[in-house]
VEXTOR-513690 format. One record per residue (C-alpha): x, y, z; residue number from 1. Coordinates in pm, 1 decimal. Example, Ala and Ser with C-alpha at 12.3 -4.5 7.8 and 13.67 -1.06 7.14 Angstrom:
<pts>
- x_y_z_zase
- 1230.0_-450.0_780.0_1 .
- 1367.0_-106.0_714.0_2 .
</pts>
This chain:
<pts>
- x_y_z_zase
- 10559.0_6998.6_7227.1_1 .
- 10465.4_7018.7_6882.2_2 .
- 10488.6_6643.2_6824.7_3 .
- 10203.5_6606.6_7076.7_4 .
- 10007.7_6865.6_6929.3_5 .
- 10018.3_6677.8_6593.0_6 .
- 9826.3_6380.1_6733.5_7 .
- 9571.1_6602.3_6950.3_8 .
- 9269.6_6487.8_6775.7_9 .
- 9333.0_6132.3_6859.9_10 .
- 9446.2_6178.7_7227.0_11 .
- 9131.4_6372.1_7270.5_12 .
- 8941.2_6090.5_7133.9_13 .
- 9150.3_5864.9_7358.2_14 .
- 9122.2_6089.8_7656.2_15 .
- 8730.6_6119.6_7642.4_16 .
- 8687.7_5730.4_7587.1_17 .
- 8923.6_5677.0_7928.1_18 .
- 8694.8_5980.5_8121.6_19 .
- 8375.5_5783.4_8015.3_20 .
- 8510.2_5453.3_8161.0_21 .
- 8572.1_5607.2_8486.3_22 .
- 8255.7_5785.1_8505.4_23 .
- 8106.0_5429.3_8428.4_24 .
- 8282.6_5259.4_8681.4_25 .
- 8226.8_5525.4_8985.0_26 .
- 7939.3_5737.3_8915.3_27 .
- 7728.4_5496.5_8696.3_28 .
- 7378.7_5713.0_8776.1_29 .
- 7565.5_5954.7_8482.8_30 .
- 7495.4_5750.2_8226.8_31 .
- 7272.7_5940.2_8051.3_32 .
- 7519.9_6197.4_8011.6_33 .
- 7788.6_5970.2_7824.0_34 .
- 7638.8_6027.6_7467.7_35 .
- 7657.1_6419.8_7524.2_36 .
- 8011.3_6410.5_7656.2_37 .
- 8130.2_6149.8_7384.1_38 .
- 7960.3_6415.7_7125.4_39 .
- 8174.3_6673.8_7248.7_40 .
- 8466.2_6485.6_7249.9_41 .
- 8406.4_6414.3_6865.5_42 .
- 8355.2_6775.2_6827.9_43 .
- 8670.7_6902.3_6995.1_44 .
- 8824.8_6653.6_6775.4_45 .
- 8701.3_6798.3_6480.4_46 .
- 8788.9_7150.8_6585.2_47 .
- 9147.4_7028.4_6642.0_48 .
- 9137.2_6844.6_6296.0_49 .
- 9103.1_7194.5_6149.2_50 .
- 9400.4_7357.8_6362.2_51 .
- 9672.9_7094.9_6370.7_52 .
- 9911.4_7256.2_6122.3_53 .
- 10016.0_7087.1_5794.0_54 .
- 10317.5_6825.5_5790.5_55 .
- 10501.2_6536.1_5950.0_56 .
- 10588.8_6435.7_6291.1_57 .
- 10674.5_6124.4_6471.9_58 .
- 10990.0_6075.5_6277.9_59 .
- 10767.7_6106.4_5943.1_60 .
- 10565.8_5829.1_6041.9_61 .
- 10242.9_6026.4_6083.4_62 .
- 10144.6_6304.2_5850.0_63 .
- 9907.9_6581.0_5843.8_64 .
- 9747.8_6752.4_5516.9_65 .
- 9450.0_6878.7_5403.2_66 .
- 9360.8_6561.4_5240.1_67 .
- 9408.2_6375.0_5566.5_68 .
- 9192.8_6647.7_5705.6_69 .
- 8944.4_6630.5_5490.3_70 .
- 8868.0_6232.5_5524.0_71 .
- 8913.2_6267.4_5903.3_72 .
- 8610.9_6523.6_5896.6_73 .
- 8415.1_6236.1_5675.2_74 .
- 8518.9_5987.5_5991.8_75 .
- 8431.8_6232.0_6266.2_76 .
- 8102.6_6317.5_6114.7_77 .
- 7996.3_5951.2_6081.3_78 .
- 8121.9_5908.9_6455.0_79 .
- 7902.0_6178.4_6561.7_80 .
- 7581.9_6054.2_6385.6_81 .
- 7646.8_5682.8_6544.4_82 .
- 7654.0_5829.4_6880.2_83 .
- 7361.7_6063.5_6857.0_84 .
- 7163.7_5747.6_6679.7_85 .
- 7295.7_5505.7_6980.8_86 .
- 7157.0_5677.8_7271.0_87 .
- 6788.4_5575.2_7214.9_88 .
- 6881.1_5196.1_7112.5_89 .
- 7131.4_5153.3_7414.8_90 .
- 6845.4_5280.6_7648.7_91 .
- 6537.8_5050.9_7487.4_92 .
- 6795.7_4740.9_7525.6_93 .
- 6891.3_4807.0_7877.6_94 .
- 7272.4_4828.2_7787.8_95 .
- 7357.6_5176.4_7814.3_96 .
- 7722.3_5146.2_7953.0_97 .
- 8038.6_5343.8_7922.3_98 .
- 8240.7_5079.4_7720.0_99 .
- 8012.0_5142.5_7433.8_100 .
- 8112.3_5498.5_7367.5_101 .
- 8465.7_5442.2_7470.1_102 .
- 8524.5_5154.5_7206.1_103 .
- 8353.1_5377.3_6939.4_104 .
- 8556.2_5673.8_7040.7_105 .
- 8888.8_5473.2_7037.4_106 .
- 8776.9_5297.2_6714.1_107 .
- 8763.4_5673.1_6553.8_108 .
- 9090.4_5725.2_6719.5_109 .
- 9236.6_5423.0_6508.0_110 .
- 9095.4_5534.5_6215.3_111 .
- 9242.8_5893.8_6212.3_112 .
- 9554.1_5733.6_6277.6_113 .
- 9555.1_5510.0_5985.5_114 .
- 9395.8_5781.4_5736.0_115 .
- 9761.7_5975.7_5871.9_116 .
- 9984.9_5696.7_5861.6_117 .
- 10258.8_5731.4_5613.7_118 .
- 10417.5_5356.0_5642.4_119 .
- 10244.4_5033.5_5615.7_120 .
- 10328.7_4929.2_5972.6_121 .
- 10155.2_5220.7_6153.5_122 .
- 9870.9_5151.4_5923.6_123 .
- 9835.9_4776.5_6034.7_124 .
- 9866.1_4868.7_6383.5_125 .
- 9580.3_5134.3_6337.4_126 .
- 9388.1_4877.2_6131.0_127 .
- 9394.2_4618.1_6414.3_128 .
- 9326.8_4868.7_6691.0_129 .
- 9019.1_4984.8_6533.0_130 .
- 8942.8_4655.3_6420.1_131 .
- 8917.0_4495.4_6782.8_132 .
- 8654.0_4771.4_6902.3_133 .
- 8439.1_4730.1_6591.0_134 .
- 8446.4_4342.8_6679.9_135 .
- 8370.0_4399.3_7051.6_136 .
- 8081.2_4676.7_6902.7_137 .
- 7900.5_4442.3_6672.0_138 .
- 7864.9_4178.5_6948.6_139 .
- 7730.7_4444.4_7251.0_140 .
- 7388.1_4373.7_7259.3_141 .
- 7481.0_4018.3_7387.7_142 .
- 7092.5_3971.4_7411.6_143 .
- 7052.3_3947.9_7071.6_144 .
- 7214.5_3590.7_6923.8_145 .
- 7225.2_3753.3_6569.2_146 .
- 7437.2_4022.1_6698.6_147 .
- 7684.7_3743.8_6833.2_148 .
- 7703.1_3567.3_6528.9_149 .
- 7756.3_3885.0_6324.5_150 .
- 8037.6_3950.8_6555.3_151 .
- 8229.1_3623.5_6485.0_152 .
- 8190.3_3649.4_6112.0_153 .
- 8277.9_3957.5_6093.8_154 .
- 8604.4_3878.3_6333.7_155 .
- 8700.6_3553.2_6132.4_156 .
- 8690.8_3733.2_5798.2_157 .
- 8868.0_4011.7_5965.7_158 .
- 9149.8_3802.6_6077.4_159 .
- 9188.6_3618.5_5728.6_160 .
- 9201.4_4011.2_5531.7_161 .
- 9450.6_4079.4_5827.2_162 .
- 9652.3_3826.6_5761.2_163 .
- 9678.1_3918.2_5382.4_164 .
- 9777.0_4295.2_5453.9_165 .
- 10059.8_4169.4_5675.5_166 .
- 10200.8_3951.3_5438.4_167 .
- 10155.9_4213.7_5140.5_168 .
- 10370.9_4449.7_5417.8_169 .
- 10614.5_4159.7_5419.9_170 .
- 10635.0_4102.5_5061.2_171 .
- 10692.2_4496.1_4991.1_172 .
- 10935.8_4510.3_5246.7_173 .
- 11151.1_4217.8_5142.4_174 .
- 11137.7_4428.7_4785.3_175 .
- 11183.3_4748.6_4863.4_176 .
- 11343.5_4720.6_5222.6_177 .
- 11138.9_4972.8_5357.9_178 .
- 10787.9_4997.6_5440.8_179 .
- 10746.4_5360.6_5389.8_180 .
- 10509.9_5458.8_5076.7_181 .
- 10753.4_5767.3_4973.3_182 .
- 11049.2_5504.4_5018.1_183 .
- 10852.1_5223.0_4815.5_184 .
- 10763.0_5462.7_4534.7_185 .
- 11129.3_5581.3_4521.4_186 .
- 11239.4_5220.4_4501.8_187 .
- 10965.9_5133.8_4243.2_188 .
- 11095.8_5427.1_4024.7_189 .
- 11444.2_5348.9_4036.0_190 .
- 11380.7_5012.6_3984.3_191 .
- 11173.1_5055.2_3639.5_192 .
- 10865.7_4917.2_3806.8_193 .
- 10731.8_4678.1_4078.9_194 .
- 10873.9_4341.2_4059.1_195 .
- 10656.1_4052.0_4074.0_196 .
- 10678.1_4004.8_4446.5_197 .
- 10640.6_4360.3_4483.4_198 .
- 10341.9_4365.4_4280.0_199 .
- 10179.7_4062.9_4439.8_200 .
- 10224.9_4238.0_4791.1_201 .
- 10052.0_4538.5_4687.1_202 .
- 9793.5_4297.4_4555.2_203 .
- 9747.7_4152.2_4882.6_204 .
- 9712.7_4514.0_5040.8_205 .
- 9429.2_4549.9_4770.3_206 .
- 9245.5_4240.7_4910.1_207 .
- 9304.5_4314.6_5290.8_208 .
- 9135.5_4671.3_5238.5_209 .
- 8895.9_4556.9_4999.3_210 .
- 8752.3_4353.7_5249.5_211 .
- 8738.2_4669.7_5471.2_212 .
- 8553.9_4814.6_5196.3_213 .
- 8310.5_4550.0_5115.3_214 .
- 8411.2_4526.3_4750.9_215 .
- 8347.0_4192.4_4552.0_216 .
- 8440.3_3918.8_4609.4_217 .
- 8562.1_4014.1_4941.6_218 .
- 8191.6_4115.0_5045.8_219 .
- 8055.6_3806.8_5219.2_220 .
- 8071.7_3949.3_5551.0_221 .
- 7901.9_4263.0_5519.6_222 .
- 7520.2_4162.2_5501.6_223 .
- 7506.8_3901.3_5770.4_224 .
- 7728.9_4148.7_6001.8_225 .
- 7507.4_4477.2_5923.8_226 .
- 7153.4_4245.8_6007.1_227 .
- 7311.7_4154.8_6314.7_228 .
- 7495.3_4411.7_6490.7_229 .
- 7317.1_4743.6_6641.6_230 .
- 7147.9_4915.6_6366.4_231 .
- 7302.7_5282.4_6519.6_232 .
- 7640.4_5112.5_6525.2_233 .
- 7598.8_5001.8_6139.9_234 .
- 7568.6_5339.7_6046.5_235 .
- 7906.2_5416.7_6172.4_236 .
- 8024.5_5079.3_6066.6_237 .
- 7904.9_5114.2_5685.7_238 .
- 8102.3_5456.2_5655.1_239 .
- 8396.6_5534.3_5914.5_240 .
- 8635.4_5191.1_5811.8_241 .
- 8547.0_5233.1_5432.4_242 .
- 8656.2_5605.2_5448.2_243 .
- 8992.0_5543.4_5578.4_244 .
- 9058.8_5210.5_5369.3_245 .
- 8977.4_5419.5_5073.1_246 .
- 9268.1_5672.8_5136.7_247 .
- 9477.3_5392.4_5215.0_248 .
- 9407.0_5218.0_4914.5_249 .
- 9456.4_5542.5_4680.0_250 .
- 9803.2_5565.5_4815.0_251 .
- 9876.7_5184.1_4772.7_252 .
- 9765.9_5230.3_4405.2_253 .
- 9938.9_5505.3_4349.7_254 .
- 10280.2_5311.6_4412.3_255 .
- 10198.9_5113.5_4145.8_256 .
- 9974.6_5359.5_3914.5_257 .
- 10192.9_5606.4_3926.8_258 .
- 10538.7_5442.2_3930.8_259 .
- 10497.3_5169.8_3656.8_260 .
- 10259.5_4911.6_3583.0_261 .
- 10455.2_4610.3_3686.2_262 .
- 10306.1_4291.3_3644.0_263 .
- 9978.1_4372.9_3660.9_264 .
- 9736.6_4590.7_3464.6_265 .
- 9596.6_4788.0_3778.2_266 .
- 9366.6_5001.5_3582.9_267 .
- 9196.8_4668.9_3477.9_268 .
- 9177.7_4519.6_3836.2_269 .
- 9029.0_4848.8_3973.8_270 .
- 8802.6_4822.3_3728.6_271 .
- 8700.8_4446.3_3762.3_272 .
- 8628.6_4541.7_4097.6_273 .
- 8411.3_4806.3_4048.1_274 .
- 8202.0_4670.0_3797.4_275 .
- 8145.1_4327.3_4006.1_276 .
- 8089.0_4537.6_4326.5_277 .
- 7814.5_4766.8_4116.3_278 .
- 7656.2_4459.1_3936.5_279 .
- 7648.8_4233.5_4220.7_280 .
- 7547.5_4473.4_4502.7_281 .
- 7249.6_4600.1_4310.6_282 .
- 7134.0_4263.5_4210.3_283 .
- 7117.0_4129.5_4504.1_284 .
- 7009.0_4417.8_4705.7_285 .
- 6743.0_4413.9_4434.1_286 .
- 6566.4_4082.2_4581.7_287 .
- 6616.1_4156.9_4935.1_288 .
- 6285.2_4174.3_5202.9_289 .
- 6493.0_4274.2_5494.9_290 .
- 6590.7_4655.6_5480.0_291 .
- 6938.9_4633.9_5681.4_292 .
- 7055.5_4361.1_5430.9_293 .
- 6955.9_4553.4_5132.8_294 .
- 7146.3_4827.1_5288.3_295 .
- 7444.5_4615.6_5310.9_296 .
- 7426.2_4501.9_4931.4_297 .
- 7358.8_4878.8_4860.8_298 .
- 7693.4_4957.9_5023.9_299 .
- 7867.0_4714.3_4800.4_300 .
- 7723.9_4891.0_4553.2_301 .
- 7841.5_5209.8_4670.2_302 .
- 8186.8_5109.5_4692.1_303 .
- 8162.4_5016.8_4330.4_304 .
- 8053.8_5358.9_4231.1_305 .
- 8363.5_5473.3_4449.5_306 .
- 8600.3_5286.2_4296.4_307 .
- 8536.9_5439.3_3937.9_308 .
- 8731.7_5752.3_4072.9_309 .
- 9062.2_5525.1_4067.2_310 .
- 9038.9_5351.1_3748.3_311 .
- 9242.8_5636.0_3640.3_312 .
- 9431.2_5771.2_3932.9_313 .
- 9473.5_6117.4_3873.7_314 .
- 9529.2_6410.4_4144.8_315 .
- 9194.0_6466.7_4151.6_316 .
- 9106.0_6122.8_4227.1_317 .
- 9107.1_6162.2_4625.5_318 .
- 8860.1_6469.4_4602.7_319 .
- 8640.1_6266.6_4407.3_320 .
- 8614.8_6044.1_4624.6_321 .
- 8588.3_6288.0_4940.4_322 .
- 8287.6_6423.9_4775.9_323 .
- 8153.2_6085.5_4745.1_324 .
- 8236.2_5987.1_5108.9_325 .
- 8064.4_6273.7_5232.7_326 .
- 7734.6_6197.4_5093.2_327 .
- 7739.0_5818.6_5176.4_328 .
- 7815.1_5913.9_5532.9_329 .
- 7526.0_6118.2_5548.3_330 .
- 7281.5_5945.3_5366.3_331 .
- 7386.0_5573.8_5561.6_332 .
- 7403.6_5689.8_5876.6_333 .
- 7022.3_5864.1_5830.9_334 .
- 6894.3_5563.8_5714.6_335 .
- 7014.3_5344.0_5960.3_336 .
- 6920.8_5612.2_6237.2_337 .
- 6579.9_5580.6_6110.7_338 .
- 6589.1_5209.6_6136.3_339 .
- 6691.3_5200.8_6508.1_340 .
- 6435.8_5411.2_6604.8_341 .
- 6126.3_5196.9_6406.2_342 .
- 6263.6_4832.8_6455.4_343 .
- 6245.3_4784.2_6819.7_344 .
- 6283.4_4444.4_6918.6_345 .
- 6624.6_4302.0_6950.2_346 .
- 6715.4_4028.1_6694.7_347 .
- 6388.3_4094.6_6491.3_348 .
- 6395.4_4109.5_6109.6_349 .
- 6418.9_4433.6_5959.3_350 .
- 6115.1_4386.2_5676.6_351 .
- 6071.2_4656.8_5422.5_352 .
- 5678.6_4541.4_5467.8_353 .
- 5699.6_4629.2_5797.6_354 .
- 5717.4_4995.9_5739.6_355 .
- 5390.8_5001.6_5533.9_356 .
- 5188.9_5307.4_5623.7_357 .
- 5421.6_5459.5_5868.1_358 .
- 5508.5_5744.1_5652.9_359 .
- 5229.0_5893.1_5803.0_360 .
- 5238.2_5748.9_6175.6_361 .
- 5599.7_5905.4_6177.3_362 .
- 5606.6_6188.5_5914.8_363 .
- 5934.0_6328.5_6004.6_364 .
- 6122.3_5992.9_6019.0_365 .
- 5943.5_5863.2_5712.5_366 .
- 6066.1_6217.8_5545.8_367 .
- 6412.3_6157.9_5673.6_368 .
- 6415.9_5783.9_5527.8_369 .
- 6269.1_5925.8_5248.2_370 .
- 6565.6_6187.1_5189.9_371 .
- 6809.2_5917.5_5242.8_372 .
- 6662.7_5663.3_5010.5_373 .
- 6635.4_5906.2_4701.6_374 .
- 7018.4_6042.2_4785.2_375 .
- 7161.6_5679.7_4778.2_376 .
- 6989.1_5621.8_4475.4_377 .
- 7159.8_5944.0_4330.6_378 .
- 6825.8_6123.7_4261.8_379 .
- 6838.5_6529.1_4255.5_380 .
- 6814.1_6736.1_4429.8_381 .
- 7043.0_6553.9_4709.1_382 .
- 7411.9_6528.5_4767.0_383 .
- 7383.0_6166.1_4657.9_384 .
- 7351.1_6279.0_4318.9_385 .
- 7605.1_6509.4_4338.1_386 .
- 7843.6_6254.6_4429.5_387 .
- 7753.8_6030.4_4150.5_388 .
- 7804.7_6307.7_3918.7_389 .
- 8121.5_6402.7_4025.7_390 .
- 8271.9_6017.0_4023.3_391 .
- 8114.7_5965.1_3665.9_392 .
- 8267.1_6308.1_3529.8_393 .
- 8590.2_6223.5_3683.0_394 .
- 8570.5_5883.0_3468.3_395 .
- 8456.0_6056.3_3119.2_396 .
- 8723.5_6305.2_3144.4_397 .
- 9003.0_6044.3_3216.8_398 .
- 8846.6_5832.5_2909.3_399 .
- 8679.4_5570.4_3101.7_400 .
- 8352.7_5652.4_2965.8_401 .
- 8221.8_5273.3_2967.2_402 .
- 8242.9_5241.7_3293.9_403 .
- 8048.9_5558.1_3369.7_404 .
- 7814.5_5399.2_3156.6_405 .
- 7793.8_5095.2_3390.0_406 .
- 7752.3_5304.5_3648.5_407 .
- 7456.4_5490.4_3539.3_408 .
- 7287.5_5161.8_3414.6_409 .
- 7372.2_4983.8_3750.4_410 .
- 7209.8_5303.2_3922.2_411 .
- 6881.1_5265.5_3757.1_412 .
- 6865.9_4933.3_3907.9_413 .
- 6916.3_5092.8_4252.3_414 .
- 6638.9_5342.4_4194.4_415 .
- 6390.9_5047.6_4158.1_416 .
- 6476.8_4911.5_4522.8_417 .
- 6517.7_5264.8_4703.6_418 .
- 6185.4_5357.5_4551.7_419 .
- 6047.4_5074.5_4649.1_420 .
- 6111.2_5188.3_5038.5_421 .
- 5931.4_5514.5_4978.4_422 .
- 5639.3_5309.1_4810.6_423 .
- 5608.8_5086.0_5094.2_424 .
- 5594.8_5405.0_5311.2_425 .
- 5334.5_5597.5_5170.4_426 .
- 5148.2_5413.0_4910.1_427 .
- 5068.5_5083.1_5084.1_428 .
- 4813.9_5049.8_5389.0_429 .
- 4925.9_5007.9_5747.5_430 .
- 4936.0_4647.1_5812.5_431 .
- 5000.6_4663.7_6186.0_432 .
- 5114.8_4918.3_6450.2_433 .
- 5479.2_4914.1_6563.4_434 .
- 5544.2_4763.4_6898.1_435 .
- 5680.6_4967.4_7167.3_436 .
- 5825.8_5247.8_6939.3_437 .
- 5937.8_5544.0_7165.6_438 .
- 6107.6_5831.1_6950.7_439 .
- 6423.8_5914.8_7122.8_440 .
- 6533.1_6249.8_7083.8_441 .
- 6899.3_6178.7_6996.1_442 .
- 6827.5_5927.6_6709.0_443 .
- 6566.4_6174.7_6527.8_444 .
- 6807.8_6442.5_6558.0_445 .
- 7059.6_6244.2_6402.2_446 .
- 6827.5_6098.8_6105.7_447 .
- 6677.5_6472.6_6061.8_448 .
- 7011.1_6642.7_6076.2_449 .
- 7133.1_6411.2_5807.9_450 .
- 6855.0_6460.1_5595.0_451 .
- 6841.2_6825.9_5592.1_452 .
- 7212.4_6835.6_5516.9_453 .
- 7177.6_6585.3_5190.2_454 .
- 6904.7_6842.8_5075.9_455 .
- 7074.2_7155.4_5182.9_456 .
- 7424.6_7025.1_5017.3_457 .
- 7224.6_6908.2_4743.4_458 .
- 7069.5_7229.6_4638.5_459 .
- 7374.0_7466.0_4683.2_460 .
- 7648.5_7254.8_4660.0_461 .
- 7893.5_7486.6_4567.6_462 .
- 8032.3_7593.8_4857.8_463 .
- 8128.2_7227.6_4954.8_464 .
- 8271.1_7159.3_4608.2_465 .
- 8486.0_7477.2_4634.2_466 .
- 8614.1_7356.8_4977.7_467 .
- 8718.7_7016.8_4816.1_468 .
- 8891.7_7169.8_4513.4_469 .
- 9049.8_7457.1_4655.6_470 .
- 9127.7_7393.5_5017.3_471 .
- 9254.2_7021.9_4942.6_472 .
- 9533.7_7009.8_4687.7_473 .
- 9566.9_6704.7_4474.4_474 .
- 9678.1_6359.0_4579.7_475 .
</pts>
């Protein structure tokens, strides 16, 4: 019984997904209740996440710790906001169906499993489970050709990245005779550090999860996929897989950073990925005219900021990453929720210039988008500022002042294009009225809730920081 209880959150998500599909088949007239039912399933999973006792289960393949619980709550938060924002979009496009909710719930279950896995094959199975759901959700709106194109690009690149991960697992198993993180670490310690082949295996894993996190140079899929996929789903896609991949990447880097450098300077590799992502992401976002593509490139930059906390891997690195991911989940989900409400034509471009004057036409949505933009730019008093401060101060305390300076300088570039959105909303005259826009209650609620949370946690960050540093032990 305790073994089943240990996976209660995942079982709840899968069960609710199955229930939604059964209701879709036998009582399709209840479709409008699917969002409420799925959201309740996510809330139940979040509650269970805080109730599952710490420890390992399933012969040690799965663990549950305060750290994995914290990351799981970020994933579940992004899933909840994604579900709320999707209701209006699905109804407007005439594609409201239980398959969407079931796929998103099953994807979330795969993400939780990947967070909790203590060995690489379990990580890979969870990765493929969630990836299949993500590919399907990208192409869920079959009326939009650009969505199908986005899904194909994502699928092809995802399959390529999965091959890297699997090959990396094979190399590590060949050198250490185990796929468990703990056993691999012990093998490295006993052998004086990873061998060349083992280091290559770790490098391939970094490449695979770098793809999921949209790190440069593994980022090529994200702008096209973000632009073509359903906007509320992109709010989930841009956060949840990155949160789970970040924790797996921390586990992988701990094998080589904590047990000997081996054949590579891993700190330098992480630093190069971070700087490249910050610079490329911000410079490309600077010239974008499409709002979703701009957010895609800014997401690349944000993953670069997140990596700053991993250049020197310390016991409190995961805590800094968790704080940053919480801020990123709220501000990205809120921004894409607003985009899904304001841009109503399927397959259209999401031009920033189209927002001209809409700050007065849609005051609450515009205010929510403004808060999200300010938070993405790291401007106080938002949670985005706290997130950047935490990762920058982590770098300074560990002697990586130079990369913190690079982060600050590239953040200044980001401030320009984030404020351009705010300027367009309020300072430019309206060029045309939106076509057929209606304000779905769920989408507007998701955006406003995210914006309020960003402000409240930015003004009063003490409780959330205290919870992270005291309730969640170091790695």
